[in-house]
C-alpha positions, 0 to 999 in steps of 0.5 A: 840348118843342115846341121841334126841332133841326137837329143841327148847333144842337142840338150848339152848344146843348149846347156853349153850355150846357157853357160856361156850367156853371161846375163843367163849364166849366174841369175838372181831370182826372186820366188816363193819356195814350195814341194822342198823335199830334202834327201838323205844326201843332203840335197834340197830340191823345191820348186820356185814360183810366182803367182804367173809361173814355177821353175824347178830348183836343185840347191846341192849338199855343199852349198846347202850346208852353207846357207843361213837359214833352213828352208821351209815351203812358203818361205819368198826368198832371193836365189843366186843360181846357175841356169841348167838344162838337165842332159837326161831329161831336157828339164830345165832348171837351177842350181842354187849357190846361195839364199836370202830370206825375204820374209812369207809367200802369199800361200804360205801367209794365207795358210797362216792367216787361216789357222789362226783363224780357225783356231780362234773359232775352236775348230782344232780344240782338241775337247771337240776330236771325237773317237774312231769307231775299233772295227768300222763297219763301213768306211768312206775314202774320200779321194782320186780314183786314178791315183795311188791312194785308193790302191793303197787303202785297199790292200792296207785293208786287205791285209789288216781285216779282211772283208772290211766294206769301202765306199769310195767316193772320186774327187779331184784332189789339187786344182782350181775348186776342188776344196769344193768338191771334197767339201761336198763329198764330207756332205754326202757321206754324212747326210746318207750315213755312208759309212762309220769312218771317211778318210780324205787324203792325196798323195805328196805333193808341192803346196799348189797341190795340196792348197784344196786340203788349206781351203777353208771350206775343207776344214769346216766340212771335215769339223762339221761332220758327225762321222769321225773323219782321218786326215791323210794328206801327202807324206809325212812332212806335209802338213795342213789345215785338213790335218787340224781340222781332223778328228785324227791326222795320218802321215800317209794314206796307208797309215791312215788305213792302219789307223781305221782298222785292226789286225783282224788275226790279231784279235782272233789270235787274242780271242783265242787265248782269252778263250784258253784263259778262259776253258782253263780257268773253269777248269781250275775253278772244277777241280777245286770245288771237286777237291773241296766236296772230297773233301768235306764228304770225308768229313766224319760229320758227313760220312756218320752224321748220326753220330754228331746229332746223338749228343744234342739230342742227348742234352735236349733231352735233359733239359727236357725233363729239367725245364718240365721240373722247374716249370712244376716248382714254378706252377705250384709257386705261382698257385700259391701266390694266386690263392694267396692274392686272391685272398687279399683281394677278397678281404680288401673287397669285402672291406671296401664294402662295408666303408661304402655302406657306412658312407651310403647310411650316413648319407641317407640319413644327412639327405633325411634331415634334410628332407622337405618331408622331414620339414613338413612333417613338423607342421610346415606345409608347402603353399603352390601355384597351379602351375607348381611354382612355391609361392614365397610372398602373400603381395604375390597373391590376390583374392580368388587365387587357386592354391594348392597346400603340401601338407606330409601326408598329402596335399588340398587346394584353397582358394584366396579369400583374404587378401592382404592389407 
């Protein structure tokens, strides 16, 4: 116990002890792949975990190239590995020599089941995605206040569109219960109408770290937001349920800020270009109009307009005289015709009167022939009773009935003295 180790010597000693241990030098370990990262060198780094613990793993390029399949997050595997304690930082890890696939891990299985469920409900339907405002007045960032995410967003907004107002709603972005705080922050932003756009995000991490963004409560809060939502969770290769539910997925938080606002300097330059083009177009129009006015003003009709009017005035005078002569001629012909028609009408009217007079005489003679007075003049008389009714039968009379006898020249009263026998 008198030996004193340096840190590096201790790490080397422990690593050598592990490499010589017949049981721990080479091990077979079963677990779920999480936080997989592939580097340009071809080396793979990931975490192997179960429901209680996790261990770091390194899959170097030479061994990884011989793997029968491509590792992905959420995969359940059986590793053939060597135990190792890294000298530099004393981190225990497994150096993987071989791998066998055993299925899908619990977290990844939950991810697939929730994804399928929400997709069937139409939560990811592209037709439900809301368009982002072109220039938002206020942006709400829902993320950790201590992480690099908010600093990246602020930096990008200041660079692209200075003056954009940013409201931070700080929330935990990993750990148990973080999904409820994220969902509550989205609901608060909508209820208080805090902005025109929401950015929900965090930096990269393992699948466990990103789990709050793979929960149903987070997805429903994002999909139900009346304010458009950009999801910016993890790195470009990370993909979560929140990304599917959001109106737009950004590969990184910095990219989300870039998608949120245009470049103000570019807009100003474009406005200046349009203003210049408009000014040039107006000047061109004015020059064309001035040239046209000059061209028209030099025409004879505008220099000496009376020369254009004189032929028309002469023609008008000629036509007026012709019209006067024609009118006199027409008027004379019409007078002659009117006199002729008047004579014909007068003669026709006189003939009509004469015919009507003859017809009237004939009718008068016929009426006189049929007149009762004419009958009375031949010795007949008309007998009427006191009421003026004509008496035509003697049987209608009785002794003493008063009667009137109508003659041609008058009438006399009488009384019945002798009845009919």
